[in-house]
C-alpha positions as CSV (number, residue, x, y, z in Angstrom):
1,X,-14.2,-16.1,-1.6
2,X,-12.6,-13.3,0.4
3,X,-12.0,-10.0,-1.4
4,X,-10.5,-8.3,1.6
5,X,-6.8,-7.5,1.8
6,X,-5.0,-8.8,4.9
7,X,-3.9,-6.5,7.7
8,X,-0.3,-6.7,6.4
9,X,-1.3,-5.9,2.9
10,X,-3.3,-2.9,4.0
11,X,-0.3,-1.6,5.9
12,X,1.9,-2.1,2.9
13,X,-0.6,-0.3,0.7
14,X,-0.8,2.6,3.1
15,X,3.0,2.8,3.5
16,X,3.6,3.1,-0.2
17,X,0.7,5.5,-0.7
18,X,2.2,7.8,1.9
19,X,5.7,7.5,0.5
20,X,4.5,8.1,-3.1
21,X,2.5,11.2,-2.0
22,X,5.4,12.6,0.0
23,X,8.5,11.7,-1.9
24,X,7.5,10.9,-5.5
25,X,4.6,13.2,-6.3
26,X,6.7,16.4,-5.8
27,X,9.4,15.3,-8.2
28,X,7.2,13.4,-10.8
29,X,7.3,16.3,-13.3
30,X,11.1,16.7,-12.7
31,X,11.6,13.0,-13.6
32,X,9.5,13.4,-16.7
33,X,11.5,16.5,-17.9
34,X,15.0,15.3,-17.0
35,X,14.3,11.6,-17.9
36,X,16.2,10.6,-14.7
37,X,15.1,8.9,-11.5
38,X,17.1,10.2,-8.6
39,X,19.4,7.6,-7.0
40,X,18.1,8.5,-3.6
41,X,14.6,7.4,-4.6
42,X,15.9,3.9,-5.6
43,X,17.8,3.8,-2.3
44,X,14.7,4.7,-0.3
45,X,12.5,2.2,-2.1
46,X,15.2,-0.4,-1.3
47,X,14.9,0.5,2.4
48,X,11.1,0.1,2.1
49,X,11.7,-3.4,0.8
50,X,9.9,-3.2,-2.5
51,X,12.7,-4.9,-4.5
52,X,12.5,-8.0,-2.3
53,X,8.8,-8.4,-1.9
54,X,8.5,-11.5,-4.2
55,X,11.6,-13.3,-2.8
56,X,12.2,-15.6,0.1
57,X,13.8,-14.4,3.3
58,X,16.6,-17.0,2.7
59,X,17.9,-14.9,-0.2
60,X,17.3,-11.5,1.4
61,X,13.7,-10.9,0.5
62,X,10.8,-10.1,2.8
63,X,8.2,-12.6,1.4
64,X,5.5,-10.0,1.2
65,X,4.4,-11.6,-2.0
66,X,3.2,-10.6,-5.5
67,X,-0.1,-9.3,-4.2
68,X,1.7,-6.8,-2.0
69,X,4.0,-5.9,-4.9
70,X,0.9,-5.0,-7.1
71,X,-0.4,-2.9,-4.2
72,X,2.9,-1.0,-3.9
73,X,3.3,-0.6,-7.7
74,X,-0.2,0.8,-8.0
75,X,0.5,3.6,-5.5
76,X,3.9,4.4,-7.0
77,X,2.6,4.4,-10.6
78,X,-0.2,6.7,-9.7
79,X,2.5,9.5,-9.6
80,X,5.4,8.0,-11.7
81,X,4.9,4.9,-13.8
82,X,8.6,5.1,-14.7
83,X,9.7,4.2,-11.2
84,X,7.1,1.4,-11.0
85,X,8.4,0.1,-14.4
86,X,11.9,-0.2,-13.1
87,X,10.7,-2.1,-10.0
88,X,8.4,-4.4,-12.0
89,X,11.0,-5.2,-14.6
90,X,13.6,-5.9,-11.9
91,X,11.2,-8.2,-10.0
92,X,10.4,-10.1,-13.2
93,X,14.1,-10.4,-14.1
94,X,15.3,-11.5,-10.7
95,X,12.2,-13.8,-10.6
96,X,13.8,-15.8,-13.3
97,X,16.6,-16.6,-10.9
98,X,14.1,-17.4,-8.2
99,X,12.2,-19.8,-10.4
100,X,15.0,-21.5,-12.2
101,X,18.4,-20.6,-10.7
102,X,20.5,-23.1,-8.8
103,X,21.0,-22.7,-5.0
104,X,24.4,-21.2,-5.6
105,X,23.1,-18.7,-8.2
106,X,20.3,-17.5,-5.9
107,X,22.7,-17.1,-2.9
108,X,25.1,-15.2,-5.1
109,X,22.8,-12.8,-6.9
110,X,19.5,-12.4,-5.1
111,X,20.5,-10.7,-1.8
112,X,21.7,-7.5,-3.4
113,X,18.8,-7.6,-5.8
114,X,16.4,-7.7,-2.8
115,X,17.9,-4.6,-1.3
116,X,17.9,-2.6,-4.6
117,X,21.7,-2.3,-4.4
118,X,21.6,-4.3,-7.7
119,X,18.8,-3.9,-10.3
120,X,18.2,-7.0,-12.4
121,X,17.4,-7.1,-16.1
122,X,16.3,-9.7,-18.6
123,X,17.4,-9.5,-22.3
124,X,15.1,-11.4,-24.7
125,X,14.0,-8.9,-27.4
126,X,16.3,-8.3,-30.4
127,X,16.1,-6.0,-33.4
128,X,14.5,-8.8,-35.5
129,X,12.3,-10.5,-32.9
130,X,10.3,-10.0,-29.8
131,X,8.2,-13.1,-29.6
132,X,9.6,-15.9,-31.7
133,X,12.4,-18.0,-30.1
134,X,13.4,-19.4,-33.5
135,X,14.5,-15.9,-34.7
136,X,17.0,-15.3,-32.0
137,X,20.4,-14.2,-33.4
138,X,22.3,-13.7,-30.2
139,X,24.6,-16.8,-29.9
140,X,26.2,-18.8,-27.2
141,X,29.2,-21.0,-28.2
142,X,31.5,-23.1,-26.1
143,X,35.2,-22.3,-26.3
144,X,37.2,-24.5,-24.1
145,X,36.2,-24.0,-20.5
146,X,34.1,-21.0,-21.3
147,X,31.0,-19.9,-23.3
148,X,31.1,-16.8,-25.6
149,X,28.1,-14.7,-26.1
150,X,27.7,-12.4,-29.1
151,X,24.7,-10.4,-30.3
152,X,22.5,-7.4,-29.8
153,X,19.5,-7.1,-27.5
154,X,16.9,-4.3,-28.0
155,X,14.8,-2.2,-25.7
156,X,16.2,-3.6,-22.5
157,X,15.1,-1.9,-19.2
158,X,17.7,-0.9,-16.7
159,X,20.8,-2.4,-18.3
160,X,22.8,0.5,-17.0
161,X,22.3,-0.3,-13.3
162,X,24.7,-2.7,-11.7
163,X,23.4,-6.2,-11.3
164,X,22.7,-9.5,-13.1
165,X,21.2,-9.6,-16.6
166,X,19.6,-12.7,-17.9
167,X,20.6,-13.1,-21.5
168,X,18.7,-15.5,-23.8
169,X,20.8,-16.8,-26.7
170,X,20.8,-19.5,-29.4
171,X,23.1,-22.4,-28.4
172,X,25.3,-23.0,-31.4
173,X,26.4,-26.3,-30.0
174,X,23.0,-28.0,-29.9
175,X,20.5,-25.6,-31.6
176,X,18.5,-24.9,-28.4
177,X,18.2,-21.8,-26.3
178,X,20.2,-21.0,-23.2
179,X,19.7,-18.4,-20.5
180,X,22.9,-17.0,-19.2
181,X,23.6,-14.7,-16.2
182,X,25.8,-11.8,-17.3
183,X,27.1,-9.3,-14.8
184,X,26.4,-5.8,-16.3
185,X,29.5,-3.9,-17.3
186,X,31.7,-7.0,-17.7
187,X,34.3,-7.1,-20.6
188,X,32.5,-7.1,-23.9
189,X,29.3,-5.7,-22.5
190,X,28.3,-2.3,-23.8
191,X,25.2,-0.1,-24.3
192,X,23.7,2.0,-27.1
193,X,22.6,5.5,-26.6
194,X,19.6,5.7,-24.3
195,X,16.3,5.4,-26.2
196,X,14.1,8.5,-26.2
197,X,10.6,7.3,-25.4
198,X,7.1,8.7,-25.8
199,X,6.4,8.3,-22.1
200,X,7.6,6.7,-18.9
201,X,10.5,9.1,-18.9
202,X,13.0,8.1,-16.3
203,X,12.8,4.3,-16.9
204,X,16.1,3.7,-18.8
205,X,15.9,1.6,-22.0
206,X,19.0,0.7,-24.0
207,X,20.2,-1.8,-26.5
208,X,22.8,-4.2,-25.2
209,X,25.8,-5.1,-27.3
210,X,27.6,-8.4,-26.5
211,X,31.0,-8.9,-28.1
212,X,32.7,-12.2,-27.0
213,X,31.3,-11.9,-23.5
214,X,33.0,-14.7,-21.7
215,X,31.0,-16.7,-19.1
216,X,31.6,-19.9,-17.2
217,X,29.1,-22.9,-17.5
218,X,27.9,-22.2,-13.9
219,X,26.5,-18.9,-15.2
220,X,23.9,-20.8,-17.2
221,X,20.4,-21.2,-15.7
222,X,19.0,-24.7,-16.0
223,X,19.6,-26.9,-19.0
224,X,17.1,-25.4,-21.5
225,X,16.0,-21.9,-22.1
226,X,12.5,-22.7,-23.5
227,X,10.7,-23.4,-20.2
228,X,12.5,-20.5,-18.6
229,X,11.1,-18.2,-21.3
230,X,7.6,-19.4,-20.3
231,X,8.0,-18.6,-16.6
232,X,9.8,-15.3,-17.3
233,X,7.0,-14.1,-19.5
234,X,4.2,-15.2,-17.1
235,X,5.7,-13.6,-14.0
236,X,7.2,-10.7,-15.9
237,X,3.8,-9.2,-16.8
238,X,2.9,-8.7,-13.1
239,X,5.0,-5.5,-12.9
240,X,3.4,-4.1,-16.1
241,X,-0.1,-4.8,-14.7
242,X,0.6,-3.0,-11.4
243,X,2.0,-0.1,-13.3
244,X,-0.9,0.2,-15.7
245,X,-3.4,0.0,-12.8
246,X,-1.7,2.9,-11.0
247,X,-1.8,4.9,-14.2
248,X,-5.6,4.2,-14.6
249,X,-6.1,5.3,-11.0
250,X,-4.3,8.5,-11.8
251,X,-6.5,9.1,-14.9
252,X,-9.7,8.5,-12.8
253,X,-8.6,10.8,-9.9
254,X,-7.3,13.6,-12.1
255,X,-10.5,13.6,-14.1
256,X,-12.7,13.6,-11.0
257,X,-10.8,16.6,-9.6
258,X,-10.9,18.5,-12.9
259,X,-14.7,18.1,-13.6
260,X,-15.5,19.2,-10.0
261,X,-13.4,22.4,-10.5
262,X,-14.4,23.2,-14.1
263,X,-17.4,25.4,-14.6
264,X,-19.7,26.2,-17.6
265,X,-21.8,29.4,-17.3
266,X,-21.1,29.5,-13.6
267,X,-22.1,25.9,-12.9
268,X,-20.0,22.7,-12.5
269,X,-19.7,20.7,-15.6
270,X,-20.6,17.6,-13.5
271,X,-24.3,18.5,-14.3
272,X,-23.8,17.3,-17.9
273,X,-24.9,13.7,-18.3
274,X,-22.1,13.1,-20.9
275,X,-19.5,13.9,-18.2
276,X,-21.3,11.7,-15.7
277,X,-21.3,8.7,-18.2
278,X,-17.6,9.0,-18.9
279,X,-16.7,9.2,-15.2
280,X,-18.9,6.1,-14.7
281,X,-16.9,4.3,-17.4
282,X,-13.6,5.3,-15.7
283,X,-14.9,4.0,-12.4
284,X,-16.1,0.7,-13.8
285,X,-12.9,0.0,-15.6
286,X,-10.7,0.9,-12.7
287,X,-12.6,-1.3,-10.3
288,X,-12.6,-4.2,-12.7
289,X,-8.9,-3.8,-13.5
290,X,-8.1,-3.5,-9.8
291,X,-9.6,-6.8,-8.8
292,X,-8.1,-8.5,-11.9
293,X,-4.7,-7.1,-11.0
294,X,-5.0,-8.1,-7.3
295,X,-6.2,-11.6,-8.4
296,X,-3.1,-12.0,-10.6
297,X,-0.9,-11.2,-7.6
298,X,-2.8,-13.8,-5.6
299,X,-2.4,-16.4,-8.4
300,X,1.3,-15.7,-8.5
301,X,1.6,-16.2,-4.8
302,X,-0.3,-19.5,-4.9
303,X,0.3,-21.1,-8.3
304,X,3.2,-23.3,-7.2
305,X,4.6,-24.9,-10.3
306,X,1.5,-24.4,-12.4
307,X,3.3,-22.1,-14.9
308,X,0.9,-22.9,-17.7
309,X,-2.0,-21.5,-15.7
310,X,0.0,-18.5,-14.8
311,X,0.9,-17.9,-18.4
312,X,-2.8,-17.6,-19.3
313,X,-3.8,-15.6,-16.2
314,X,-1.1,-13.1,-16.8
315,X,-1.9,-12.8,-20.5
316,X,-5.6,-12.1,-20.0
317,X,-5.0,-9.8,-17.0
318,X,-2.3,-7.8,-18.8
319,X,-4.5,-7.4,-21.9
320,X,-7.5,-6.1,-20.0
321,X,-5.7,-3.9,-17.4
322,X,-3.4,-2.3,-19.9
323,X,-6.2,-1.6,-22.4
324,X,-8.3,-0.2,-19.6
325,X,-5.5,2.1,-18.7
326,X,-5.0,3.3,-22.2
327,X,-8.7,3.9,-22.8
328,X,-9.0,5.5,-19.4
329,X,-6.2,7.9,-20.2
330,X,-7.9,8.8,-23.5
331,X,-11.2,9.4,-21.7
332,X,-9.4,11.6,-19.1
333,X,-7.8,13.6,-21.9
334,X,-11.2,14.2,-23.5
335,X,-12.7,15.2,-20.2
336,X,-10.0,17.9,-19.9
337,X,-10.7,19.2,-23.4
338,X,-7.9,21.5,-24.7
339,X,-6.4,21.6,-21.2
340,X,-5.5,18.0,-21.6
341,X,-3.1,18.8,-24.4
342,X,-1.1,21.1,-22.3
343,X,2.0,19.8,-20.5
344,X,1.0,22.0,-17.5
345,X,-1.7,19.4,-16.8
346,X,-0.7,16.0,-15.4
347,X,-3.2,14.3,-17.7
348,X,-1.0,14.8,-20.7
349,X,1.7,12.8,-19.0
350,X,-0.8,10.1,-17.9
351,X,-1.8,9.8,-21.6
352,X,1.8,9.3,-22.8
353,X,2.6,6.9,-20.1
354,X,-0.5,4.8,-20.7
355,X,0.5,4.1,-24.3
356,X,3.2,1.7,-23.1
357,X,1.1,-1.0,-21.5
358,X,-0.6,-2.5,-24.6
359,X,2.7,-2.3,-26.6
360,X,5.4,-3.9,-24.2
361,X,5.7,-7.3,-22.6
362,X,3.9,-8.6,-25.7
363,X,1.3,-6.7,-27.8
364,X,-2.4,-7.4,-27.4
365,X,-2.7,-9.9,-30.3
366,X,0.2,-11.9,-28.9
367,X,-1.5,-12.1,-25.5
368,X,-4.7,-13.3,-27.2
369,X,-2.8,-16.0,-29.0
370,X,-1.4,-17.2,-25.6
371,X,-4.9,-17.2,-24.1
372,X,-6.4,-19.1,-27.0
373,X,-3.7,-21.7,-26.7
374,X,-4.9,-22.6,-23.3
375,X,-8.7,-22.4,-23.8
376,X,-8.8,-24.2,-27.2
377,X,-7.2,-27.6,-26.7
């Protein structure tokens, strides 16, 4: 067992740490207040190669791998989880093409996704369902040489950016599920008003409306949507894990900085054992979450076609890391006392951002159902 990062991974970690400190940290509050990520940040991250880390060089990627992606997302999310969320959701969405797309589909869509020129999305969730495939109401029906898509998708990340969107729909011709590649902004594709969220301001979330969106059969991925759902869910959680880890690191570092500066009767509050114990808890949870997150990246890089194992590993890692980030943010808030409730202090934003992890990409109980499925057979 080797717990050391490779030389290349250490260089990637350092590069994104430096970029995040220099380019993202100064505008993190601006992003939170305006709810917008500047286009130049997306362009610069594209030049750094973060959008192509999980993809082969043959399709424009740099093959840095999922472990490197987690390292990069951690450093970015330490200052702005919204940016990390956009990258993670994009990688999971384009990863669906990497895993299941035809050679022609990969060559057509992945190169611009790897540069960040296009941002990929995946649309599974609907107003009436988020986990049960049998409740999908978006439909796909063949009409002559084409397929018509109709329905509404809810809480979709980055559907306003140009690029491919993987739409899951009920196949009215055979009763199964299909996964279709839709180019955002095509005829019949429209968006709701942007959702106003508790945290992760800047990461755009909309509903997608599909009204007789016409696609050709070669825009379908594979022959059945069910196995694609499994892979999409398993690899899609990696971005959320990296984001939550970065938020937990921010909670730890902001708390450590605050308690060293805060005094009581002329002495540092670090003298209080209660403060020491809470900081110890933060450190324990961060270190545990860190190695679980890095391990998930390693598993993704080395699992091959063992998607069932990845499904369990991503579910248990997502559950622990996101819960640790949420609890860590709450601990950080308590350590700050009344100051933590003030928007002048970063910890209030950390607390709002941390609320997302346990609630998206499948709630905690759903993750435990997935885990139980694989351990009780």
